[in-house]
FIGUPA-54125 format. One record per atom (N, C-alpha, C): residue in three letters; atom name; y, z, x. Coordinates in pm, 1 decimal, always signed. Atoms other than C-alpha are relative to their C-alpha. Layout:
["Ala", "CA", [Y, Z, X]]
...
***
This chain:
["Met", "N", [-99.4, +39.7, +94.8]]
["Met", "CA", [+10630.7, +19990.5, -3417.6]]
["Met", "C", [+42.8, +115.1, -87.6]]
["Asn", "N", [-56.7, -112.8, +88.7]]
["Asn", "CA", [+10857.4, +20237.4, -3599.8]]
["Asn", "C", [+38.4, -31.6, -139.2]]
["Ala", "N", [-31.5, +54.7, +142.3]]
["Ala", "CA", [+10929.1, +20008.1, -3908.4]]
["Ala", "C", [-107.8, +44.9, -95.5]]
["Gln", "N", [+82.6, -36.7, +92.9]]
["Gln", "CA", [+10776.1, +20132.6, -4218.4]]
["Gln", "C", [-32.2, -123.2, -93.9]]
["Leu", "N", [+44.1, +118.7, +72.9]]
["Leu", "CA", [+10559.5, +19845.3, -4365.8]]
["Leu", "C", [-74.4, +36.3, -131.1]]
["Ser", "N", [+72.0, -18.2, +136.5]]
["Ser", "CA", [+10426.0, +19826.5, -4730.1]]
["Ser", "C", [-75.5, -122.9, -42.3]]
["Leu", "N", [+98.4, +96.8, +40.1]]
["Leu", "CA", [+10143.7, +19632.1, -4878.8]]
["Leu", "C", [+51.8, -71.8, -111.6]]
["Arg", "N", [-33.2, +96.8, +112.2]]
["Arg", "CA", [+10222.3, +19336.6, -5097.7]]
["Arg", "C", [-100.0, -120.9, +6.2]]
["Lys", "N", [+104.0, +116.4, +12.5]]
["Lys", "CA", [+10042.4, +19014.7, -5208.1]]
["Lys", "C", [+92.1, -119.4, +28.3]]
["Leu", "N", [-68.0, +132.4, -26.8]]
["Leu", "CA", [+10140.7, +18663.3, -5078.4]]
["Leu", "C", [-86.4, -84.4, -96.2]]
["Leu", "N", [+67.4, +100.0, +81.5]]
["Leu", "CA", [+10048.4, +18431.7, -5351.5]]
["Leu", "C", [+42.5, -139.9, +33.6]]
["Thr", "N", [-29.6, +145.5, -34.1]]
["Thr", "CA", [+10032.6, +18061.9, -5262.1]]
["Thr", "C", [-56.7, -93.8, -103.6]]
["Ile", "N", [+41.2, +91.9, +108.0]]
["Ile", "CA", [+10023.7, +17796.1, -5517.0]]
["Ile", "C", [+27.0, -144.8, +64.1]]
["Val", "N", [-25.1, +137.2, -44.7]]
["Val", "CA", [+9972.0, +17424.7, -5404.1]]
["Val", "C", [-34.8, -85.4, -134.4]]
["Cys", "N", [+9.3, +78.8, +144.6]]
["Cys", "CA", [+10031.1, +17194.2, -5709.1]]
["Cys", "C", [+79.1, -133.9, +13.4]]
["Glu", "N", [-76.1, +125.9, +12.4]]
["Glu", "CA", [+10165.6, +16857.8, -5808.4]]
["Glu", "C", [+161.6, +21.2, -6.8]]
["Ala", "N", [-149.3, -26.5, -1.5]]
["Ala", "CA", [+10532.6, +16828.9, -5739.2]]
["Ala", "C", [+70.8, -11.1, -135.6]]
["Asp", "N", [-55.8, +4.1, +133.0]]
["Asp", "CA", [+10609.4, +16728.6, -6095.1]]
["Asp", "C", [-5.5, +129.7, -76.6]]
["Leu", "N", [+0.8, -131.1, +83.8]]
["Leu", "CA", [+10520.4, +17091.2, -6204.6]]
["Leu", "C", [+106.3, +87.1, +43.5]]
["Glu", "N", [-95.5, -101.5, -41.3]]
["Glu", "CA", [+10792.5, +17247.9, -6009.2]]
["Glu", "C", [+85.3, +72.2, -89.7]]
["Thr", "N", [-86.3, -66.9, +88.2]]
["Thr", "CA", [+11028.6, +17324.5, -6282.1]]
["Thr", "C", [-75.5, +82.1, -105.8]]
["Leu", "N", [+96.0, -89.2, +96.2]]
["Leu", "CA", [+10756.3, +17460.9, -6519.8]]
["Leu", "C", [-43.1, +116.4, +80.4]]
["Val", "N", [+63.2, -97.6, -85.9]]
["Val", "CA", [+10585.1, +17667.6, -6244.2]]
["Val", "C", [+106.1, +98.8, +36.0]]
["Val", "N", [-106.9, -86.8, -48.7]]
["Val", "CA", [+10920.7, +17808.7, -6124.6]]
["Val", "C", [+50.7, +75.9, -129.6]]
["Arg", "N", [-36.0, -62.6, +113.9]]
["Arg", "CA", [+11018.9, +17901.5, -6481.8]]
["Arg", "C", [-110.7, +115.1, -31.4]]
["Asp", "N", [+101.6, -92.6, +31.7]]
["Asp", "CA", [+10678.9, +18070.8, -6538.7]]
["Asp", "C", [+1.1, +122.5, +103.0]]
["Leu", "N", [-8.2, -109.6, -113.0]]
["Leu", "CA", [+10707.4, +18266.4, -6204.7]]
["Leu", "C", [+105.8, +104.3, -31.5]]
["Lys", "N", [-129.8, -93.7, +31.5]]
["Lys", "CA", [+11061.4, +18411.5, -6308.2]]
["Lys", "C", [-41.6, +88.4, -127.4]]
["Ala", "N", [+48.9, -75.5, +111.5]]
["Ala", "CA", [+10913.6, +18497.8, -6653.1]]
["Ala", "C", [-102.8, +107.7, +10.5]]
["Leu", "N", [+108.0, -94.7, -12.2]]
["Leu", "CA", [+10620.4, +18676.0, -6520.5]]
["Leu", "C", [+27.0, +100.2, +121.3]]
["Gly", "N", [-48.9, -108.7, -89.6]]
["Gly", "CA", [+10820.2, +18890.9, -6270.6]]
["Gly", "C", [+8.9, -33.9, +146.7]]
["Ala", "N", [-20.5, +24.9, -144.1]]
["Ala", "CA", [+10846.8, +18714.9, -5945.3]]
["Ala", "C", [+144.2, +17.9, +26.6]]
["Arg", "N", [-138.7, -24.4, -26.9]]
["Arg", "CA", [+11164.8, +18810.2, -5782.5]]
["Arg", "C", [+60.8, -112.8, +92.4]]
["Gly", "N", [-46.4, +99.4, -77.9]]
["Gly", "CA", [+11176.4, +18512.1, -5554.1]]
["Gly", "C", [-116.1, -97.3, +44.0]]
["Tyr", "N", [+97.1, +76.7, -42.3]]
["Tyr", "CA", [+10985.7, +18227.2, -5406.9]]
["Tyr", "C", [+58.4, -101.7, +105.5]]
["Thr", "N", [-32.5, +96.6, -94.8]]
["Thr", "CA", [+10977.6, +17949.9, -5132.9]]
["Thr", "C", [-82.8, -126.6, -36.2]]
["Ile", "N", [+75.2, +124.7, +30.0]]
["Ile", "CA", [+10885.5, +17594.9, -5202.8]]
["Ile", "C", [+15.8, -98.6, +122.4]]
["Thr", "N", [+9.6, +102.9, -107.0]]
["Thr", "CA", [+10785.2, +17335.6, -4931.3]]
["Thr", "C", [-79.2, -115.8, -50.9]]
["Asp", "N", [+84.3, +110.8, +34.0]]
["Asp", "CA", [+10644.5, +16983.7, -4951.8]]
["Asp", "C", [-137.5, +15.5, +61.5]]
["Ala", "N", [+134.6, -13.2, -58.7]]
["Ala", "CA", [+10272.8, +16966.6, -4892.0]]
["Ala", "C", [-74.6, -140.8, -2.6]]
["Arg", "N", [+93.8, +107.0, +1.8]]
["Arg", "CA", [+10045.1, +16694.9, -4797.3]]
["Arg", "C", [-156.1, +40.9, +35.2]]
["Gly", "N", [+129.5, -31.4, -37.8]]
["Gly", "CA", [+9668.2, +16695.3, -4763.8]]
["Gly", "C", [-107.8, -90.4, -81.6]]
["Asp", "N", [+112.2, +69.0, +66.6]]
["Asp", "CA", [+9317.6, +16573.6, -4904.6]]
["Asp", "C", [-89.2, +104.0, -59.4]]
["Gly", "N", [+97.5, -97.1, +68.3]]
["Gly", "CA", [+9076.2, +16745.9, -5139.9]]
["Gly", "C", [-69.2, -72.8, -108.7]]
["Thr", "N", [+85.7, +52.5, +98.8]]
["Thr", "CA", [+8873.8, +16697.6, -5447.7]]
["Thr", "C", [+96.6, -101.1, -92.5]]
["His", "N", [-80.7, +89.6, +71.7]]
["His", "CA", [+9169.7, +16522.7, -5617.2]]
["His", "C", [+28.3, -111.2, +86.2]]
["Gly", "N", [-48.1, +108.4, -79.6]]
["Gly", "CA", [+9199.7, +16271.6, -5328.6]]
["Gly", "C", [+111.2, +25.8, +77.4]]
["Ala", "N", [-99.6, -9.6, -87.2]]
["Ala", "CA", [+9454.5, +16217.8, -5075.3]]
["Ala", "C", [+143.7, +20.2, -70.6]]
["Arg", "N", [-138.5, -26.9, +54.0]]
["Arg", "CA", [+9809.5, +16359.7, -5157.3]]
["Arg", "C", [+97.2, -13.5, +109.9]]
["Asp", "N", [-65.4, +27.0, -116.2]]
["Asp", "CA", [+10028.5, +16188.9, -4897.4]]
["Asp", "C", [+150.2, -12.4, -29.6]]
["Ala", "N", [-137.1, +9.9, +33.4]]
["Ala", "CA", [+10361.1, +16191.1, -5089.5]]
["Ala", "C", [+63.0, -125.4, +30.9]]
["Ala", "N", [-44.4, +122.8, -32.8]]
["Ala", "CA", [+10398.4, +15821.0, -5027.5]]
["Ala", "C", [+87.7, -52.2, -130.0]]
["Trp", "N", [-72.6, +21.1, +117.1]]
["Trp", "CA", [+10528.2, +15799.3, -5380.6]]
["Trp", "C", [+3.9, +127.2, -90.6]]
["Pro", "N", [-18.1, -122.8, +68.3]]
["Pro", "CA", [+10644.1, +16065.8, -5629.8]]
["Pro", "C", [-125.1, +57.0, -72.4]]
["Ala", "N", [+110.2, -41.5, +62.6]]
["Ala", "CA", [+10311.0, +16068.9, -5829.4]]
["Ala", "C", [-102.4, +47.8, +90.1]]
["Ser", "N", [+92.4, -45.5, -89.2]]
["Ser", "CA", [+10122.1, +16148.4, -5520.1]]
["Ser", "C", [+60.2, +124.3, +88.8]]
["Ala", "N", [-55.2, -114.1, -75.0]]
["Ala", "CA", [+10355.0, +16451.6, -5399.7]]
["Ala", "C", [-62.0, +137.0, -61.3]]
["Asn", "N", [+35.3, -132.0, +24.7]]
["Asn", "CA", [+10246.7, +16804.1, -5374.6]]
["Asn", "C", [+106.8, +98.1, +41.8]]
["Ile", "N", [-86.5, -99.2, -59.1]]
["Ile", "CA", [+10439.0, +17121.7, -5316.9]]
["Ile", "C", [-87.6, +124.3, +22.8]]
["Arg", "N", [+71.2, -134.5, -15.6]]
["Arg", "CA", [+10333.8, +17462.5, -5187.7]]
["Arg", "C", [+119.5, +117.0, -28.0]]
["Ile", "N", [-83.5, -111.0, +35.3]]
["Ile", "CA", [+10495.0, +17767.1, -5349.9]]
["Ile", "C", [-59.1, +124.8, +39.8]]
["Glu", "N", [+35.9, -138.7, -45.0]]
["Glu", "CA", [+10481.9, +18114.1, -5192.6]]
["Glu", "C", [+74.7, +107.3, -59.4]]
["Val", "N", [-69.0, -109.9, +60.5]]
["Val", "CA", [+10560.8, +18430.8, -5364.7]]
["Val", "C", [-51.3, +131.1, +45.2]]
["Leu", "N", [+38.0, -130.8, -39.0]]
["Leu", "CA", [+10564.7, +18779.6, -5226.5]]
["Leu", "C", [+17.9, +87.9, -120.3]]
["Cys", "N", [-18.5, -69.2, +126.0]]
["Cys", "CA", [+10506.0, +19022.8, -5502.3]]
["Cys", "C", [-90.6, +116.5, +12.9]]
["Thr", "N", [+93.4, -118.6, +18.2]]
["Thr", "CA", [+10316.0, +19339.8, -5618.0]]
["Thr", "C", [-138.0, -73.8, -42.4]]
["Glu", "N", [+115.5, +49.4, +37.3]]
["Glu", "CA", [+9946.5, +19302.3, -5692.0]]
["Glu", "C", [-14.6, -34.4, -140.1]]
["Gln", "N", [+1.3, +28.2, +145.6]]
["Gln", "CA", [+10007.3, +19326.7, -6067.1]]
["Gln", "C", [+59.9, -127.7, -32.0]]
["Thr", "N", [-76.0, +124.1, +24.5]]
["Thr", "CA", [+10265.5, +19047.7, -6066.2]]
["Thr", "C", [-91.6, -116.2, +35.8]]
["Ala", "N", [+86.8, +106.7, -34.3]]
["Ala", "CA", [+10022.2, +18829.7, -5872.1]]
["Ala", "C", [-106.7, -22.6, -90.3]]
["Asn", "N", [+117.5, +9.0, +87.3]]
["Asn", "CA", [+9735.4, +18892.9, -6091.9]]
["Asn", "C", [+46.8, -71.8, -142.2]]
["Asp", "N", [-41.7, +47.7, +118.0]]
["Asp", "CA", [+9946.0, +18817.4, -6397.4]]
["Asp", "C", [+47.9, -157.8, +13.4]]
["Ile", "N", [-27.3, +141.2, -21.4]]
["Ile", "CA", [+10075.1, +18491.1, -6244.1]]
["Ile", "C", [-121.2, -100.5, +18.1]]
["Val", "N", [+127.5, +66.7, -15.8]]
["Val", "CA", [+9735.2, +18379.4, -6138.0]]
["Val", "C", [-68.3, -32.4, -134.3]]
["Glu", "N", [+56.8, +23.3, +133.9]]
["Glu", "CA", [+9587.8, +18428.7, -6485.2]]
["Glu", "C", [+72.0, -88.9, -87.0]]
["His", "N", [-68.6, +86.7, +80.5]]
["His", "CA", [+9861.7, +18254.4, -6654.0]]
["His", "C", [-4.1, -149.2, +61.7]]
["Leu", "N", [+20.5, +135.5, -55.3]]
["Leu", "CA", [+9841.5, +17945.8, -6403.8]]
["Leu", "C", [-144.5, -53.7, -39.3]]
["Lys", "N", [+133.3, +41.3, +32.3]]
["Lys", "CA", [+9468.6, +17936.1, -6466.9]]
["Lys", "C", [-11.3, -51.9, -145.9]]
["Asn", "N", [+20.1, +15.4, +143.5]]
["Asn", "CA", [+9496.4, +17940.1, -6846.1]]
["Asn", "C", [+106.9, -125.5, -42.4]]
["Arg", "N", [-99.9, +104.7, +43.5]]
["Arg", "CA", [+9804.1, +17691.8, -6861.7]]
["Arg", "C", [-23.3, -135.5, +72.5]]
["Tyr", "N", [-4.8, +121.0, -71.9]]
["Tyr", "CA", [+9751.8, +17435.2, -6588.7]]
["Tyr", "C", [-131.3, -46.8, +70.1]]
["Tyr", "N", [+109.7, +27.1, -82.8]]
["Tyr", "CA", [+9406.4, +17436.8, -6423.1]]
["Tyr", "C", [-83.8, -112.6, -62.2]]
["Ala", "N", [+64.3, +96.0, +72.0]]
["Ala", "CA", [+9247.2, +17218.8, -6691.9]]
["Ala", "C", [+54.7, -145.6, +7.0]]
["Asn", "N", [-62.0, +127.9, +7.4]]
["Asn", "CA", [+9491.1, +16930.9, -6658.5]]
["Asn", "C", [+70.3, -41.0, +121.9]]
["Tyr", "N", [-87.0, +28.1, -109.5]]
["Tyr", "CA", [+9656.0, +16946.4, -6329.9]]
["Tyr", "C", [-75.8, +38.5, +146.3]]
["Gly", "N", [+60.6, -55.5, -131.7]]
["Gly", "CA", [+9564.1, +16958.2, -5947.2]]
["Gly", "C", [+76.1, +124.0, +39.3]]
["Met", "N", [-58.4, -121.7, -35.1]]
["Met", "CA", [+9640.7, +17314.6, -5850.3]]
["Met", "C", [-94.6, +88.4, +69.6]]
["Val", "N", [+75.6, -104.3, -65.4]]
["Val", "CA", [+9510.4, +17568.7, -5611.5]]
["Val", "C", [+89.0, +112.9, +22.4]]
["Thr", "N", [-74.2, -132.0, -28.2]]
["Thr", "CA", [+9609.6, +17931.6, -5576.4]]
["Thr", "C", [-93.2, +81.9, +85.3]]
["Phe", "N", [+74.7, -103.2, -83.2]]
["Phe", "CA", [+9508.1, +18190.8, -5323.2]]
["Phe", "C", [+101.7, +126.7, +21.5]]
["Leu", "N", [-78.3, -127.3, -27.6]]
["Leu", "CA", [+9610.3, +18547.1, -5248.2]]
["Leu", "C", [-28.9, +60.0, +125.1]]
["Leu", "N", [+28.9, -62.4, -123.1]]
["Leu", "CA", [+9642.3, +18731.0, -4918.8]]
["Leu", "C", [+76.9, +132.2, -2.5]]
["Asp", "N", [-64.6, -121.8, -10.2]]
["Asp", "CA", [+9724.7, +19091.0, -4850.4]]
["Asp", "C", [+96.0, -14.3, +113.3]]
["Val", "N", [-98.6, +15.6, -104.7]]
["Val", "CA", [+10046.7, +19104.2, -4636.7]]
["Val", "C", [+71.4, +141.2, +9.9]]
["Gln", "N", [-92.0, -118.8, -10.8]]
["Gln", "CA", [+10275.0, +19393.1, -4503.6]]
["Gln", "C", [+144.3, -47.8, +30.9]]
["Val", "N", [-142.7, +49.3, +22.8]]
["Val", "CA", [+10640.7, +19359.0, -4573.8]]
["Val", "C", [+96.2, +127.2, +43.7]]
["Leu", "N", [-110.7, -84.9, +6.6]]
["Leu", "CA", [+10959.2, +19538.4, -4469.4]]
["Leu", "C", [+83.4, -16.2, -129.6]]
["Arg", "N", [-79.4, +3.1, +122.6]]
["Arg", "CA", [+11192.1, +19617.6, -4755.3]]
["Arg", "C", [-83.0, -35.6, -121.9]]
["Pro", "N", [+91.2, +35.1, +118.8]]
["Pro", "CA", [+10921.1, +19618.1, -5028.6]]
["Pro", "C", [+77.4, +1.6, -132.9]]
["Asp", "N", [-59.2, +7.7, +129.4]]
["Asp", "CA", [+11176.9, +19682.5, -5292.6]]
["Asp", "C", [+58.0, -145.3, -34.3]]
["Lys", "N", [-47.0, +122.9, +24.9]]
["Lys", "CA", [+11283.5, +19324.3, -5256.1]]
["Lys", "C", [-116.9, -90.7, -84.7]]
["Phe", "N", [+123.8, +81.8, +41.3]]
["Phe", "CA", [+10925.8, +19203.2, -5374.5]]
["Phe", "C", [-55.9, +81.5, -106.9]]
***
């Protein structure tokens, strides 16, 4: 492959759908240049989240960003939301084209 790939972080956040507006605002304020949101369903320590009604809906937010931005976002989410809301975050190393976009 001739394409020049650069290392970035893929930050994934799975949280209650009701948090979407707040989390998106936080992401932008903390330097995320973009994000993707999809509906999410599953089962875990907070019980089944099947989206059968709005209070049981989850979303999955994905952000491609630098390591520093990812760390800033994770720390903020932990401090602001983890004690009172169902939320999971995880980071992966990824390789991207056009790193200036992230």
